N, C-alpha and C positions, 0 to 999 in steps of 0.2 A: 660235853652236853649231849643228853639223850635226844635222838632224832625221833620226832613224832611222825608216824606215817599217817596218811589220810585213811579214812575209814574204808574207802573202796579198795585202795591198794593193800591195806592190811587184810581185808577179807579175802582178796585174791591170793595173797601169799599164804595165809593160814589154810585156805581151801586147797591150794596147790600142794602144800607140804603134806596135808592129810592124804590126798590122792596119791601122791608120789610114794608114800610109805605103804600103801595097800598093795596086796598081791595082784589084784585085778585092776589094771589100768584102764582108764577110759580110752576108747578107740578113736583114732583120728583117721583121716582119709587114707593114709598109707601104712597104718599099723599101730601097734601100741608103743607106749613111751619107752619101755625097756628095750624094744627092738631098735628104736631110734638112737638111744644112748649107746647101745652096743655097737651100732654102726659108726665106725670111726671116720667115715668119709665126709659126712655133712652133719653139722657145720665143721669145718676143718681149717679155715683160713686163720682167723684171729680169735674169734670165739670158737672153742672146740667142743666136741661132744662130751669129753670128760670135764671140760670147764663148765658146761651147762649143768652137769650132775653136781659138781662141787658148789656152784653158786646156789642152786636150789636148796642144797643141804644147809646153807648158811643164811638164807634170806630171813630178814627180821632180826638178825643178831649182829649185823655189821653196819653201824650207823651211817658212815659216809657213802657206802655202796647203796644202802637203802634210800638215802636222800637223793642220790644221783638217779636211781631208778625211778623214784617218784616224780622227779622233775621231767625226765624223758617221757614217762607215761602221760603226764599232764599235757605236754607239748603234742605228742602224737595223737592223743585222743581228741584234742582240739582240731587237729588237721583232718582226722577222719570225719569228725562232725561237720566240718566245713565242706567236705567233698573233694574229689580229685579234679585237678586242673592241669592240663598239659597243653599250653598254648603254642601256636605256631611262632617260631623264633623270629624276632625282628630287631632287638635292641642291643646296644652296647652294655658294658658293665654299669650296673646301677639302674638300668631300665627295667620295666615291669617284667617282660618275658624272661630276661636274663635272671632276675631275682627269683622268679617263680620256679624256673628249672633248677636253680641253685638250692632253693628251699626243698624242692622235691628230692634231690639226692640225699640231703640230710635226713629227711623224714623216712625215706625208703630204708636207709641204713638203720635208723633207730627202731623202726617198726619191725624189721627183721630180728633185731636183738630181743625186743619185747616178746615176739612170738616164741623164741627159744626159751627165754627165762621164765615167762609166765604161762607158757603153753596155752595161750589163748588164740584160737583160730582166727579171730577177727583181724589180727595183725597180719597174719599170713595172707588172708584174703585181700586185704588192702594192698599189700605189696604186689600180689599177683595181678590184681585189677589195674594198678597203675602201670606195671610193666607191660601189660597187654595194650594199654593205650599208647605207650611209647613205641611198642612194636608196630602198631598200626600207623603211627605218625612217622617214624623214622624212615620207613621204606619209601615214603613219598617226598622226603626232604632233599632239596638241592643244597648247595653250599649256602652258608648263612648270608643274608643279603648285605650285611655290613662288610665292606671290602678293605678295611684298614690293615688287618693282620697279614703278616707274611705267611700264615698257615691258617686258613679259615676252617672252623668247625662246621657242624650242621645244627646242633642244638644251640651252640654258642658262637659268638663272633670269632673265637680263636680256638684252635685245637687244644690249647692248654685247659680251657674250661670243660671241653668235652672229656678230656682225660680225668679231670677232677670228678666228673659225674660217674665215669665208669669205675674208678677206684672205690668209691663208696657203694655204688650199686652192685658191684661184684660181691661185696660182703652181704648185702641184702639177699641177693640171689642164692648165695651159699646157705643162708639161714632158712630159706623156704624151699630149698632144692627138693627135699623129700616130700614136701607138701604137694608139689606139682606132679601131674601125670607125665609120663614119658612124652606124650604128644605135645603137651604144653611146653615142656623143656625144649623139644626140637623146634617148635615154633619160635620161641624166644631166641634160641641160639642161632638159628638159620637166618632170621629176618632182622634181628636187633644186635645181639652181642658180637657175632663174628664180623658182620659188616662194620659195626662201630669200631672194633679193634683194627680192622683193615684200613679204615679211613684215617685213624690216628697215625698209623705206622706206614703201610705200603703207599697209601695215597698222599701222605704228607711227610716225605723223607726229610725235607728241610726243617721240619719240626722234630722229627723222631731221631734222626741220625746225628745226634750232637752230644757233646758233654755240656750240659746246661740244666738248670732246675726245671725248665719246661720239659725237656726230654725225660728227666727222671719221672715226672708225673706220667708221661706217655708210656715209658717202659713198665712202670708199676701197673698202669691200667690194663695194658695188654697181658702182662704176666699174671695178674690176679684173676682176670676172667678166664685165662688159660688154665690156671690151677683149679678153679671151680669146675670147669668143663673137662678136665683131664686132657687138654689139648697140648701135646708136647711141642707142636710147631709154634704155637703162640708163646709158650713158655721160653723156648730157645730164642725166639725173636726178641722177647723181652730182655733176656740175659745178655745176648751177644749182638743185638742189632740185626738189621736186614743185610744178609750176605749178598755179595756180587752186585751191589747197587752203585751206579755211577751218578755223581752229582757235579754240578757246576760249583767248584770250590772257590771261585772268584766272586761269587754273588754274596752280598751282605744281607743279613736279615734286618729287621727294624730295630734291633738292639745294637747294631753295629758290629756284630760278630760274624765271622766267616762260617759257612756251612760245611761241616764234615772235613775241615781242612787237614786233619791228621788221620782220617779214616777210623777213628775210634768212636764207638757207639754202643748202646746197650746199658743195662743196669749195672753190670760189673765195671764197665769203663767209667760210669758216673760215680762209682765209689772210689775207683783208683785215682782219677785225675784231680777232682776238686778238693778232696780231703788231704790235709797234711797228716803225718803220723800222730800229731797231737790232737787231731780231730777238728782243726780249724777248716772252715769251708771257704773257698777263695772268693766267693761272691759277697761274703760278709754275713753277720748274724741275722739280718732281716730276711735274707733269702735262704739262709740255712734253716731258719725257723719254718719257712714255707716248704722247703724241700724235705724236712725231717719226716713229715707224715708219710709221704709215699715211700721214702727210704725204709722206714720202720715197719709199716704195715705189710709191704711186700716181703721184707725180710722175715717178718713173723710168719707169713704164709709159706714162704720157702722153708723156714725152720720146721713148721708143722707138717708140711706135705712132702718135702724133699730134704729130710734131715741130713742126707749124705753130702749135701753141698756145704754144710757147716758155715752158713752165711754169716752168723754172728762172730765167727773167727776169721772171716775174710779180711785181708790186709791188717793182720794182727789186732782184730777186734775193733777197727776204727769206728764203726757205726755207734757202738756203745760209748767209746771214748768221746765221740763228737757231742754227745748229750752233755757230758760234764763240761766240755769246752764251751758249749752254747750257754749253759747256765752261768758260767763265769764271765760271759760277754754281756752281762746285764748289770745295771746299777743297783743301788741299795733298795730300790723299790721294785726291782725285777724287770725294769724296762731295758730292752736291748739297746746297746750303743749303736747309733745310726751311722755305721761305717758304710761307705759306698752308697748305693741306692737303698736307703733305709727310712721307713716312715717312723717318726717319733711316736712314742706311746705304745708301740707293739711290745708285748711283755710275755713273761712265762705264764701268764694267766690265760693265754690263748689256748684253744682246744688242741692245737698241734703239740703244745708243750705238756698238756695233760697226758697225751699219748706218749711223748718222749719220756716223761718222768716215770710213768707206770711201766713202760717197756724196759727202761733202764733198770728199774728195781727188780722186775720179774726175771729178766734174762741176764742181768749182771750179777754183782756180788751183794745185792740187797743192802746197799748203802743206806743206813738209817737217816742220813741227812736228806735224802730224797723224800722221805716220809714227811718231813717238816714242810717241804715245798708243796707236797700233795695236800697237806692240811690247809695251807694258805690258798691253794687253788679251790679247795672245798668241793671237789668232785673227782670221781674216778671213772675210768672206762667200764662199760658193762661187759667185761670179758675176763679172761683168765688173768691178765696182768692187773686189771683193776681190782679183782678179788684179792690178789696177793698184797697189793698196797693197802686195801681196806683191812685185811687181817693184821698187817703190820701195825697200822695205826691203832686198831682195836686193842692189840696186845701191848701198846705203849712203848713200841720200839724206836720211835722217832727221836732224832737228835738234830740240833741246829745245822743247817747247811752253811758252812763258813766259807766265805769268799776271801781268798788271800791274793797277794800279788802273784801274777802268773804271766809267763811268756809262751805264746802260742806260735809255733812255726807255720809258715805257709808253703804251699807247693806239694806235689805228690810225694816227694822225698824229704820234705821239710827244709829245702834249701833255697827257697824263694822269698826271703824276708819273713815278716810275721807281724804280730800285734803284741805289744807289751802293755800289761795293765798293772799299774802301781797303786797299792792301797795302803793307807796309813791313817789311823784313826777314822774320821768320817770323810776323808778326801780320797777321791778316785781319779787317776789320770790314765787316759787311754791314748797310747802312742802307736801310730800306724806307720809301719815301714814295710808293708806287704807288697805282693805282686799287684798287677793291674786289677785283678778281680773280675776277669771275663768282661762281658759286655755291660755289667752293672757297676764296673769300677769307676772311680773318680780319679782325677789327675791331681793328687795331693800327697806326694811323697813326704815322709817325715812330718806329718801333721799330727795334731793332738786335740783332745777335748778334755774338759775338767769338770768334775762333779763334786758336790758336797751334800751328803745325805740324800742322794738321789735327785738333787736339783742341779740343773746345768749352770755352771759358772762361766766357762768359756766354751761356746757351743760349736758343734759341727752342724751345718745346716740340714744335712740329710738329703732327701729327694724332693723334687718339685712335682708333686702329684697328689691328687685328692682321690684316694683309692675308692672305687665303687661309688663315687658321687657323680652322677650322670651330667650335672650342669657344668662340671669342670672337665671338658675334653672327653666326655664319655667315661670318666673315671680312670683314664689311662694317663701315661706320662705326658706331661706338658712340654712344649718346646723349650720352656725355661729350664728344664732339667739339663739340657745340653748347653744352653747359652749361659746359664748361671750355676746350677748346683754341682755340675761336674768340673767346672773350671777351677783352676788353682786358687785364684783370688778369693773364692768362696770359703777357703779353709785357712786354718791357723798354721801356715807354713810360708816359706819365702816364694814370692813371685818375682821373676827376673824380667825386666824390660817389658812389663805388662803383657807377657806371653805365658801361657800355661805350660806346665811340665809336658815334655814330649810334643809340644805345639798342640796339645789337646787331641792327638790322633791315636786311635785305638791300636792300629797295627804297629805303631812304634812303641807305645806304652806297654803293650802285651809282651814285648821282647825283653823287658827289663824289670828288675826288682831292686829294692834296697837291701843292704846287708847288715846284719847285727854285729855291732862291735862288742857289746857285752850287756848282760842282764844280771842284776844283783838284787836279791831280796832276802839274803841270809840275816842281815842286820835289821832288827825291828825298827830302828830309828832312822835308817837311811836306805831308801829303795831307789835304784837307779836303772835306767835303760839308755843305751846309746846305739845309734845306727848311722850308716853312711850311705849317701846317694851320689852316684857318679854319672848318671846318664840322663837326668831330667833336662839338663841344659848342656849342650856340647861345650867342653872346656871348663865347666864349673863343677866343683865338688861341694856337697853340703854334708856336714857332720853335725848331728844333733845329739846332745846329751841332756836328759831330763831326770830330775830327782824330786822325790817327796821326802822332806827332812823333818823329823820330829826333834825339837831342841828345847831344853828347859827354859831358855830365855824368850821363847815365843809361846803365845797363848795356844796356837794350833799348829799343826804341821803346815809347812809352806812349800811352794814349788820353786825349784831352781831350774832355769831353762838356758842352755848354752847352744846356740846355733852358729857354727863356724862355717862361713862361706868363703871359698877361695876360687878365683877365676883367672883365666889367662887374659881377660879383657876387662875394661871398666864397664860397669852396668848400673842400672837403677834397680834397687832391691826394695820391694814392698813387703812389710812384715806386719800382718794384721792381728788384732785381738778382738774376737767376736764375743764381747761381753754381754751380759744381760743386766738390765737395771738402770738406775738413775745416776747420772754424773753428779759427783759431789764436789770434787776439787782437782785442780791441776796446778803444777808449778810453772806452766808456760802460758804465754798469752796467745790468743787465737782470734781470728775474725770469722764472722758468720756471714755468708752472702745473703742478699735480699731475695735473690732468685736462685732456686736450686737447679743445678745442672749436673749431668752425669760426670763421673770421674774420668771416663774414657769412652771409647767407641766400640770395643770388642773384647773378647776373651773374658767376659764377665764384668768388666769395668763399666760397660754401658748400663748395667743394672744397679750401680752404686751412685747415690746422690752425694755430692760434696756438701756437707753441712757446716764445716768449719776447718780452718787450717792455720797453722802457726809454725814457729821455729823453736827447736829445743834451746833452752837458755842456760843449761847447766850440764855437767857431766852425768848427772842422773836426771831422767825425766820421771816425774811422779804423777800418777793418775789414780784417783780413788772413786769408787762407785758403791751404790747401795742396792741390794737385791735380797728378797726373801727374808727381810728383817735381820740381815747380816751385812757387815761392812767388808769391802775388798779393796786392796791396794796393789797397784802395779808399780814397781820400780825398775827402770830399765836404763842401761848404760847408753849414753848418747853423746853427740858432739854438736857444736853450734851450727853445723851445716845440715843437720838432720831436720826433716819436716815431720810435723805431726798432723794427721788428717782425721777429722771426724767424718765418718761416712754412714750412710743408711741404705739398706737394701730397698729397692722398689722403683728405681728409675726405668724408663722404657718398659713399663709393665701396665698397659692400659686396662687389662682385664683383672688386675689385682690378684695375680696368681702367686706372687711372692709375699712372704712375711716382711714387715717393715722393721727389721732388726738392726741394731746399731753396731758399729765397729770403730775402733781406734787403730789407725794404720801408721806405723813408723816407716818413713821413706828415706832411704839413703841413695843419693845420686852420685854418679861418676865415681863409683867405688869398685875396686877390683876384689880386695879381700876385706871381709867384715865379719866380726864375731858379735852377734847379737846376744846380749846377756840380760836376763830379766828374772825378777823374783815376784811371785804372786802370793799375797798373804790373804787369808781369811781371818777376820778378827772381830770381836765385839758382837753386840746385838742391839736391837731396838725394840721397845715395847710401845705399841700404839695405845695401850690401855693406860700405862703409867707415864707415857710420853717421855721416856728416859732412854738416853743413848749411852751405852757402855763401851769403852775401849774402841772408839770410832776412828782412831788414827793409826797410821802405819807404825810399826816398831823398828823400821829400818832408817838409819841415818844416811848411809850410802852403801853402794856396792861398786867394786872396782875389779877390773881385769888386771891382775898383778903379774901374770905370765901368760903368753899366748904364742906358743911355738908349734912346729909340726908335731912334736912329741907330746906336749902337755898344754893344758889350759887351766889356769888357776884363778879362782874368784874369791875375793874377800867380801864378807858381809858384816857391816858394823851396825849394831843396834843403837837406838837413841840413848841407851845407858852406857855406851862406849865399849861394849864387848864385841870382839871381832871373831868371826868364824871364817875358816878357810876350807874351800873345796877345791881339790885338784883332780882332774880327770885325765887319764892316759888316752891320747888320741891315736896311738899306733899299736903298741905292744900291750894288749889288754887282758892277757891271760891271768887267771887267779893266782898262779904260782910265781909270776914274775915279781922280782923285787925292784923297787924304784928308789931313786935318790935324786931329789930336785932341790936346787938352791934358789931361794927367793929372798931378796933384800938381805943378803949375807947370812941367811939361816937355812940350814939343811932340813929337808923333810924326807923321811924314809918310811916306806910302807911296802906291803905285799898286796897284790891284787890290782883291780882296775881303777880304783879311785881312793882318794884320801879325804877325810872330813874330820875337823876338830875345831 
């Protein structure tokens, strides 16, 4: 579709192109346009002098870039018309002063870009005038009056947001650097930028000297302003941290993580430690998305100003690999899977991922699949990388970005577990067997969530926080994040004796990780992941194998789940299913209490209402529900001692901070060894218009555990038409090359590899 530019922007572009082609350029405060473009120094961070020249030569002919430019111009012009406002800081996230200063950093950044691209002095003047107001304000500011943060900023309640401000404003300063006089630059650098960088770093080591997404923002902020100002001391401080600094390593921050416990700090350490060789970021995709912007823009700045560092080759090019990993950590709609602390609804349509896609395309191998995502995002950056993407789209180079089953290792060397994503038809299964995930990690080893066409079927709760909504705890983490969202019972995995994995303690959980048994995605019809956890509970081992199986006797791919728990002692095991939708039918009887009471008193159980309970009445318990005009059925192996519990989140929550979502919990008491086996089917559909239900019932007659030894577990699945499928997983020797021979009911089964299905 041809993009129509507004009359005003079209006039500006045409006029600018005409002037640019003339030999006699209009003079600006610091010289003519040719001189500025010939000067490689400024702009030089993200938008470069050569990039400015290339963009100007293409304006009016690159639809997605022109559309993005028009939207930014309209926004900034409205801000200029409204006037500059730099209020005295006083609010938490979501409050007026917080939001105003946040808006200012975006507008400064965008106005700087407009000055370079459109060569209109009004944008440079606007940036200069606002920066001078910040210079006058900043030198008078004490620490922010809100005291909750472990590291208070001055403009904002936490140093993290001060760092956000400086990362963006560094780019604005770079864009108008040559517009300013030397006296003006000295004033800003002496009274604003250097003190700002010092407060983030030297004055706040508990914030800066860490391996954490907060510190990444701090490193990038100090480094980027250092690059603009050619300040080698600041650049080195950004890359390597503050040298010879002693900290109290026994003190915890408000996230629960120790400060500088291993002495590693700086931008390079923040690349080395959190990223696995596959590009997985140990805090999870929500925080990877947040951290990718400072990682990438500082890397761009280093690439352009200090190419000798070869930053995009650092750790075998992990920064660019991480973008592909992050895109694969999203569902069919582009929403990131809410592993660890993750807010649902965050997607690759966020501005940080516009940056990630554009940077990956420009500095990577120009993957045409990225262009299809850029087209969906419907905007590009107004810089060199955005131009590259716009030209790629203009030339029709895009191809679909195909998400396939993928296994992403965790840990700096890829040896601390990981995340396996199985995809088959429209079904996506996310299996977490990763490390703790730093201070944002949850206590949920071997947990999973399930999606169909981007809709949650079996959910992970995510975080308990209303980000930037002031009425809910100042927009910050709520206490329920620790009492509920991080606890094991909040996830689809086994909880033993109503106690969370690692007793819910960060310093214990951070020492351990699960281990991959095998991951198999070579067979289009059978995708499998298997992992083992030996440390969540002393004396207990959990081995979980999950598969998505496409079979001609089933309407859609189904999920097979085998959780093998072995223990030295008898325990109570709770195995929840956090389904979405309306209960349709069960094959067990249950009672519902007249008065709702909590299921327990701690470790997350205090937040679950007991809505119904009953006993399993058969070797298979069946439960069906209805959601998003589709039918779902759970069939799980049980015995008559098992309890079935209907629960709902929301107990002991007087401020309604938690969602009232349902769960079905299978409880096994006084059990040492137990193998939980379940199949989840998606089937049929319902039309509210025709009021017709199609294929609303399960296709499974029964499932049985026909072999369960140390070496193998075998499951038979019989359909209502009497056809039986057999799945065998190797529990110990799982190499692809190993040959297996198993006898079941006087019949031998031979195969090579980790599993058998037929």
